[in-house]
C-alpha positions in Angstrom: -2.0 -18.0 13.2 1.3 -16.4 14.0 1.7 -12.6 13.9 3.9 -11.4 11.0 7.2 -10.0 12.2 9.0 -7.9 9.6 12.7 -8.3 8.7 14.0 -4.9 9.9 17.6 -3.6 9.6 18.7 -0.8 11.9 21.2 1.6 10.2 21.8 5.3 9.5 21.2 7.2 6.3 23.5 9.5 4.2 23.0 12.3 6.8 23.9 9.9 9.6 20.3 9.9 11.0 19.0 6.6 12.5 16.7 4.8 10.1 15.2 1.3 9.6 14.9 -0.7 6.5 11.8 -2.8 6.4 11.4 -5.7 4.0 8.1 -5.7 2.1 6.0 -8.7 2.9 5.0 -9.3 -0.7 8.4 -8.5 -2.3 11.1 -10.5 -0.5 14.5 -8.7 -0.8 12.8 -5.3 -1.4 13.1 -2.8 1.5 11.5 0.5 2.3 13.2 3.0 4.7 11.8 5.2 7.4 13.1 7.2 10.3 13.7 5.0 13.3 11.5 7.2 15.6 8.6 6.8 13.1 9.1 3.0 13.1 9.1 2.9 16.9 5.9 5.0 17.1 4.4 2.7 14.4 5.0 -0.3 16.6 3.8 1.4 19.8 0.6 2.3 17.9 0.1 -1.4 17.3 0.1 -1.1 13.5 0.9 -4.0 11.3 4.5 -4.8 10.5 3.4 -6.3 7.2 4.2 -3.5 4.8 3.7 -4.3 1.2 3.9 -2.9 -2.3 0.5 -1.9 -3.6 -0.1 -1.0 -7.3 -0.4 2.8 -7.6 -2.5 2.9 -10.7 -2.3 5.7 -13.3 0.4 8.4 -13.6 3.9 8.2 -15.1 5.8 7.3 -11.9 3.1 5.5 -10.0 4.4 1.9 -10.2 3.5 1.1 -6.6 3.2 2.6 -3.1 4.0 1.2 0.3 0.8 0.2 2.2 -0.4 -1.8 5.1 -3.7 -3.4 6.0 -5.3 -0.9 8.4 -7.1 -2.6 11.3 -7.3 0.4 13.5 -10.7 1.5 14.8 -12.3 -1.7 13.8 -11.4 -1.4 10.1 -10.3 -4.6 8.4 -9.0 -5.2 4.9 -8.4 -1.5 4.1 -5.1 -0.7 2.4 -3.6 2.5 3.9 -0.6 4.2 2.5 2.3 4.3 4.9 3.5 7.8 3.9 0.0 9.2 4.8 0.1 7.4 8.1 3.5 8.9 9.0 2.6 12.5 8.0 -1.2 12.4 8.7 -2.2 15.2 6.3 -5.4 17.2 6.9 -8.2 17.1 4.4 -7.3 18.5 1.0 -3.6 17.8 1.5 -1.5 15.0 -0.1 2.0 13.6 0.7 4.6 13.9 -2.1 8.0 12.1 -2.1 10.6 14.6 -3.1 13.0 12.0 -4.5 10.2 10.2 -6.4 11.2 7.0 -4.7 8.2 5.2 -3.2 10.4 3.2 -0.9 11.9 6.3 0.8 9.5 7.1 3.7 11.9 9.3 5.7 10.3 12.6 6.8 13.0 14.5 5.0 11.7 13.0 1.8 8.0 13.6 2.4 6.3 16.9 1.7 2.8 18.0 2.4 1.1 19.9 -0.4 -2.3 20.9 -1.7 -4.1 18.5 -4.1 -4.2 21.2 -6.8 -0.5 21.9 -6.4 0.2 18.2 -6.7 -1.8 17.9 -9.9 0.2 20.7 -11.5 3.6 19.2 -10.9 2.6 15.5 -11.4 4.8 12.6 -10.3 5.0 11.5 -6.6 
């Protein structure tokens, strides 16, 4: 079976920083964006290029989140959130998207916070 290769567009964001737009494997035509350096580190780590929209469950703004199938350390079939893989929060911390846009995975849009703080403000 051929390895999935993502449709990736190299561009810059509104702040003129290098970013990549990665087409979601289960939603053709829908792209998420991340810093180019994070994408390059992603590929170097051997992570899957098959990013997909995963239903987020409960909550007002939780329509979906961007995930991938984590096969690191012998794990198979586990959905891992891309934002968490980029930021790698310590235990008790969560990643929040400042814009509320689940497709915006640039570091300038991701904030680390305590779970309790996250519950108080809601949203992403």
